[in-house]
C-alpha positions as CSV (number, residue, x, y, z in Angstrom):
1,M,-52.3,6.6,-24.2
2,R,-50.8,5.4,-20.9
3,S,-52.7,5.0,-17.9
4,A,-52.3,7.2,-14.7
5,K,-51.0,4.1,-12.9
6,T,-48.3,3.5,-15.5
7,I,-47.2,7.1,-15.4
8,N,-47.2,7.0,-11.6
9,I,-45.0,4.0,-11.5
10,M,-42.6,5.5,-14.0
11,K,-42.2,8.7,-12.0
12,T,-41.5,6.6,-9.0
13,S,-39.1,4.5,-10.7
14,F,-37.4,7.5,-12.1
15,I,-37.3,9.2,-8.6
16,V,-36.0,6.2,-6.9
17,F,-33.4,5.8,-9.7
18,V,-32.2,9.4,-9.2
19,L,-32.0,9.1,-5.4
20,V,-29.9,5.7,-5.6
21,S,-27.5,7.3,-8.1
22,L,-27.3,10.4,-5.8
23,I,-26.7,8.3,-2.7
24,S,-24.0,6.1,-4.4
25,N,-22.3,9.2,-5.5
26,L,-22.6,10.9,-2.0
27,S,-21.0,7.7,-0.3
28,Y,-18.4,7.5,-3.1
29,T,-17.4,11.0,-2.8
30,Q,-17.4,10.6,1.2
31,D,-15.1,7.4,0.9
32,C,-12.5,9.3,-1.0
33,K,-12.2,11.8,2.0
34,E,-10.2,9.2,3.8
35,Y,-7.7,8.8,0.9
36,D,-5.5,11.8,1.9
37,N,-5.6,10.6,5.6
38,L,-4.7,7.0,4.5
39,M,-2.0,8.2,2.2
40,Q,-0.2,10.3,5.0
41,E,-0.5,7.5,7.3
42,G,1.4,5.3,4.8
43,Q,3.9,7.8,4.1
44,R,4.6,8.4,7.8
45,A,4.9,4.8,8.0
46,F,7.3,4.4,5.3
47,V,9.4,7.3,6.8
48,N,9.7,5.3,10.2
49,E,10.5,2.1,8.1
50,D,7.3,0.4,9.1
51,Y,6.9,-0.9,5.7
52,Q,4.1,-3.5,6.4
53,W,2.1,-0.7,7.8
54,A,2.8,1.6,5.1
55,I,1.7,-1.0,2.4
56,K,-1.5,-1.6,4.4
57,S,-2.3,2.1,4.5
58,Y,-1.7,2.6,0.9
59,N,-3.8,-0.5,0.1
60,S,-6.5,0.8,2.2
61,A,-6.3,4.3,0.3
62,M,-6.5,2.3,-3.1
63,L,-9.7,0.6,-1.9
64,N,-11.0,3.9,-0.6
65,C,-10.5,5.7,-3.7
66,P,-10.3,3.6,-6.9
67,D,-9.9,6.5,-9.2
68,R,-6.5,7.2,-7.7
69,I,-5.0,3.7,-8.1
70,T,-2.1,4.7,-10.1
71,E,-0.8,7.1,-7.4
72,V,-1.0,4.6,-4.7
73,Q,0.5,2.0,-7.0
74,E,3.5,4.2,-7.3
75,K,3.9,4.5,-3.4
76,I,3.6,0.8,-3.0
77,L,6.5,0.3,-5.6
78,D,8.5,2.9,-3.8
79,V,8.1,0.8,-0.6
80,F,9.0,-2.7,-2.3
81,T,12.0,-0.7,-4.0
82,E,13.2,0.4,-0.6
83,I,12.9,-3.1,0.8
84,E,14.7,-4.6,-2.1
85,E,17.5,-2.0,-1.4
86,L,17.6,-2.9,2.3
87,K,17.5,-6.7,1.2
88,K,20.7,-5.9,-1.0
89,I,22.5,-4.1,1.7
90,A,21.8,-6.8,4.1
91,N,23.1,-9.5,1.8
92,E,26.2,-7.6,1.1
93,Q,26.6,-7.3,4.9
94,K,26.1,-11.1,5.4
95,L,29.0,-11.9,2.8
96,R,31.3,-9.3,4.4
97,A,30.7,-10.9,7.7
98,E,31.0,-14.6,6.5
99,A,34.5,-13.5,4.8
100,E,35.5,-12.0,8.2
101,K,34.5,-15.0,9.8
102,K,36.7,-17.2,7.5
103,R,39.6,-14.8,8.0
104,A,39.2,-15.0,12.0
105,E,39.4,-18.8,11.5
106,V,42.3,-19.0,9.3
107,A,44.2,-16.4,11.7
108,R,43.2,-18.9,14.7
109,V,44.4,-21.9,13.0
110,I,47.6,-20.2,12.1
111,L,48.0,-19.1,15.7
112,Q,47.7,-22.7,16.8
113,F,50.4,-24.0,14.6
114,N,52.6,-21.2,15.8
115,Y,52.5,-22.5,19.6
């Protein structure tokens, strides 16, 4: 038979374990309360084309509520897709501007020979 001291230690250990579990669950649940705010902040930044802030907000949301990582990753991918699209447009505009510059240089040379 176990002694009263051993039983008290076991009871105390069990109570401490339960309390620690409850506290960690409560803090985890509280952390996820910021998730929606962080996601909304990220969406606002995305709409306002502040992509760096959007990614920071989404990363914070992911750290805040790891259970919803897939949802956050999709939003981050949306940001990178938009950045890639803007990069593509910028490259096309750059090529058009370079071609226009060359046409202008050719026209200038032709005008010089005509005078």
